[in-house]
Structures are given as C-alpha cells and as structure tokens.
C-alpha positions in Angstrom: -0.3 -0.1 0.3 1.3 3.4 -1.2 0.3 6.6 0.3 0.3 9.8 -0.8 2.7 12.7 0.1 3.3 16.2 -0.3 6.5 18.6 0.9 5.8 22.1 2.1 9.1 23.9 2.3 10.9 26.3 0.9 14.9 25.6 1.9 15.9 24.1 -1.9 18.5 22.6 -0.4 16.7 20.3 1.9 13.2 20.4 -0.1 15.7 18.4 -3.0 16.8 15.9 -0.4 13.8 15.0 0.7 12.2 14.9 -2.2 14.6 12.1 -3.6 14.0 10.3 -0.2 10.5 10.5 -0.8 10.4 9.1 -4.5 13.1 6.1 -3.6 10.8 4.9 -0.5 8.3 1.8 -1.7 5.6 2.8 0.4 5.4 6.8 -0.7 3.8 8.2 -3.6 5.1 11.8 -3.5 2.6 13.7 -5.6 4.3 17.7 -5.4 6.1 20.1 -3.5 4.7 23.5 -2.4 6.5 26.8 -1.1 3.4 28.7 -0.2 1.1 26.3 2.1 -2.2 27.7 0.9 -0.8 26.8 -2.7 -1.1 22.9 -1.4 -4.5 23.2 -0.1 -6.2 21.8 -3.7 -4.2 19.1 -3.8 -4.0 17.7 -0.2 -7.8 17.3 -0.8 -8.1 16.5 -3.6 -5.8 14.0 -4.3 -6.6 12.6 -0.3 -3.0 13.3 0.7 -1.8 10.9 3.7 1.6 12.5 4.7 3.1 16.1 4.5 6.5 17.0 5.4 5.9 20.0 6.5 8.5 23.5 7.6 6.5 24.8 10.5 7.8 28.1 10.0 5.6 28.6 6.3 2.4 27.7 8.7 3.5 29.7 12.3 2.7 33.2 11.3 -1.0 32.6 10.3 -2.2 29.1 10.7 -5.6 29.2 10.6 -5.8 30.5 7.0 -4.3 27.0 6.4 -6.0 24.8 8.7 -10.0 25.8 7.7 -9.6 24.9 4.1 -8.2 21.8 4.8 -10.3 18.4 4.5 -9.5 15.3 5.5 -6.8 14.6 8.5 -3.5 14.1 6.8 -0.4 13.6 9.2 1.7 16.2 9.4 6.1 16.0 9.6 7.0 19.0 10.6 10.8 20.7 10.0 11.6 22.3 13.5 14.3 24.3 15.1 17.5 22.5 16.6 16.8 20.6 20.0 12.6 21.5 19.9 10.0 18.8 21.5 7.4 17.3 19.3 5.7 20.5 17.4 2.0 20.8 17.0 -0.3 23.4 15.5 -3.9 23.4 16.9 -5.9 21.3 14.0 -3.4 19.3 13.0 -2.6 16.0 13.3 1.4 15.9 14.2 3.0 12.3 13.9 6.6 13.9 14.4 9.2 16.6 14.3 12.3 16.5 12.6 15.7 18.5 13.7 18.6 18.9 11.5 19.1 16.4 8.5 17.2 13.7 7.4 18.5 10.2 6.3 16.3 7.2 4.2 16.4 5.4 7.7 14.0 8.8 8.9 11.7 8.4 6.3 11.3 5.0 6.4 10.6 5.2 10.4 8.2 7.9 9.5 6.4 6.2 6.9 5.8 2.6 9.0 4.4 4.7 12.0 2.2 6.5 9.3 0.6 3.3 7.9 0.2 1.5 11.5 -1.5 5.0 12.3 -3.4 4.0 8.4 -4.3 0.4 10.2 -5.3 2.0 13.7 -8.5 4.6 12.2 -9.6 2.0 10.2 -10.1 -0.6 12.7 -11.2 2.3 14.7 -14.3 3.2 12.2 -15.3 -0.4 11.6 -13.8 -1.8 14.5 -14.7 -5.7 13.4 -13.4 -7.4 10.5 -13.2 -11.1 9.4 -10.1 -13.4 9.9 -8.9 -16.6 8.6 -10.0 -15.6 5.0 -13.8 -16.2 5.5 -16.1 -13.4 3.8 -17.8 -10.5 5.7 -20.8 -12.4 5.8 -20.1 -15.1 7.4 -16.5 -15.1 9.2 -15.2 -18.2 11.5 -13.4 -15.4 14.1 -13.8 -11.7 14.4 -11.3 -8.9 15.5 -12.7 -6.6 17.9 -10.7 -3.7 19.3 -10.5 -1.9 22.7 -8.3 0.7 23.4 -5.0 0.2 21.7 -5.0 -3.6 21.0 -7.3 -5.9 18.9 -8.5 -9.3 20.0 -9.4 -12.1 17.7 -12.7 -14.1 18.9 -13.8 -17.3 17.2 -17.7 -16.7 16.8 -18.5 -20.3 17.9 -16.9 -19.7 21.7 -19.2 -16.5 21.7 -22.0 -17.4 24.2 -23.4 -14.1 25.0 -22.6 -10.2 24.2 -23.8 -8.0 26.8 -24.5 -4.5 25.6 -22.9 -2.0 28.7 -22.7 2.1 28.2 -21.7 2.4 24.7 -19.5 -0.7 24.9 -19.9 -4.2 24.2 -19.0 -7.2 26.5 -18.5 -10.5 24.8 -18.6 -13.4 26.8 -16.9 -16.7 25.8 -16.9 -20.4 26.4 -13.1 -20.7 28.0 -11.5 -17.0 28.1 -12.5 -14.0 30.2 -15.0 -11.6 28.7 -13.5 -9.1 25.5 -14.5 -5.9 25.7 -14.9 -3.3 22.5 -16.4 0.2 22.0 -19.1 -0.5 19.9 -23.2 -0.7 19.5 -24.6 -4.1 19.9 -26.9 -3.0 16.6 -23.4 -3.0 14.6 -21.5 -6.1 15.6 -25.5 -8.1 15.6 -25.3 -7.4 11.9 -22.3 -9.1 11.5 -23.1 -12.3 13.2 -25.1 -15.0 11.2 -28.7 -14.2 12.3 -29.8 -18.0 12.5 -27.3 -18.2 15.4 -27.1 -15.2 17.5 -30.7 -13.8 18.5 -31.2 -10.5 20.3 -33.3 -11.2 23.2 -33.0 -8.1 25.3 -32.1 -4.3 24.4 -28.9 -5.4 26.3 -28.3 -8.8 25.1 -28.1 -11.1 22.1 -27.2 -14.5 22.6 -26.1 -17.7 20.9 -29.1 -20.0 20.4 -26.6 -22.9 20.2 -25.4 -22.2 23.9 -28.9 -22.0 25.4 -29.9 -24.7 27.9 -33.1 -23.8 29.1 -35.7 -21.5 28.1 -38.0 -19.8 30.7 -40.5 -17.1 31.0 -38.8 -14.0 31.3 -35.4 -15.7 31.4 -32.9 -17.6 29.0 -30.2 -20.6 31.1 -26.7 -21.0 29.3 -25.6 -23.4 31.6 -25.3 -21.4 34.8 -25.9 -18.2 33.9 -29.6 -16.4 33.4 -30.1 -13.6 31.1 -33.6 -11.9 30.8 -35.8 -11.8 28.0 -38.0 -9.2 26.9 -41.3 -9.4 25.9 -40.8 -7.5 22.7 -37.8 -10.3 21.6 -39.4 -13.2 22.9 -41.4 -14.4 19.4 -38.1 -13.7 17.5 -36.6 -15.9 20.3 -39.1 -18.6 19.8 -38.9 -18.5 16.0 -35.2 -19.1 16.2 -35.4 -21.7 18.6 -37.5 -23.7 16.3 -34.5 -23.7 13.6 -32.4 -26.1 15.9 -35.0 -28.5 17.2 
C-alpha cells in the first residue's frame, strides 16, 4: 500500500533531499512540493494526501488560514528548530518533528508509523473485521478492538454479548470476556442471524449455547439472562430452527 505525500518547504537544498528520499521509499507516492502552504490545499484535498512533510515556520504566522480550508485528517511531519520537542499546530495531526538533517532511515521510520496509524484508524471505524480468509458475511472469527489492542474472537466461542453504556462485553466459553467500543446493533449485523438472536436491548445470545428457556429468562448453563417481551417471539422462532 502506497500513501500519497507532499512537501511544503522553502529551503531548496532540504527540499531536494527530501524529494529524493520520498521518491525512493517504496511505500510513498510523492505527488508534489510547495513553498506556500495555501497553494498546497487543493492538492491535499483533491488527491487524498495522507502524509505532509512541512517546514513549521511556513505555518506558524497564520495557521488558521491553512487549517480552515483543509479537508480530511492528513498526518504532518514538521521540520523544526534544533532541540525542539514535538511541535504541534492546533487542528493538525502531527506524528513527528524533525530537527537537522534527514535520512532514508528517518523516512522509513516515519512511513512505517503512518501506515500503522492508518491501520489503527481503519480498525477504529469498523471495530470488527473477518479473519481466516472468510467473507464478511460469514466469518469464522472476528477481530474486535478495545483501547490500543485488538483481539481475535472465534464466533463459535461466543456465548452471549452484553451491551453496557456505549461498549460491549463479549462473553466466551473458556476465556475471560472481551470488551469493545461499539454498539450492539453494529455487531449484530455482522453475525449470523440464524445463530445469534437479540433477547433484550442489552443482550445478544448464541442460540446454540442456550440450555433452557423460562418465561422471562434464558439459561446458559449456570447463567440466566433476561428476555424482553418484544424480543421473545423472535427467540422462539429461531429456537425452532435448531430443534
């Protein structure tokens, strides 16, 4: 996967070195360089620029003029003064500050970080995707994210899913529950409707794990979960498919 990058720089010598390093990096697609940040706006917005190498001095005077026209959330690598800490400009996603000379290894390290951030962002948006080469409609396992970690969960190991204030707790057969920040309806859409059924606004159950059904509850071995009146007809209908 190549990511689009541009350079905003008015130092010709530094610019030429950076252009060459970007061009030689197999993960970067260099699409232009600019001495004026405002002239770069159209290219950034229309060509979906992901990574921007920028001389911080060109933005510090009037950053709002630049940020107010920027679309998307490209990542910025700022060239700063020597011994400066990570320099940020409000409204921009800064991933690195460079002081002094730049090398191919520096570019490689920055690019690797940018690619990880892209993967992380994609996971944040979906929070769930199939593994084992299966299709999105019938995965054998899913990956769910919580915090800065992602966990692989076998579909068959799920006993029930509990909604709790914007997060979910996925209860499994032989391992501790896994948490993820997503809505129960979003996960329900990804799972096989013939096997998983909603029994309550806060509970989604694997039908094959149900050991008994009572008037207002279902039993999963030694666990009892509530069944809402509005969901009970669907539950009884689905259970019939497994008789």
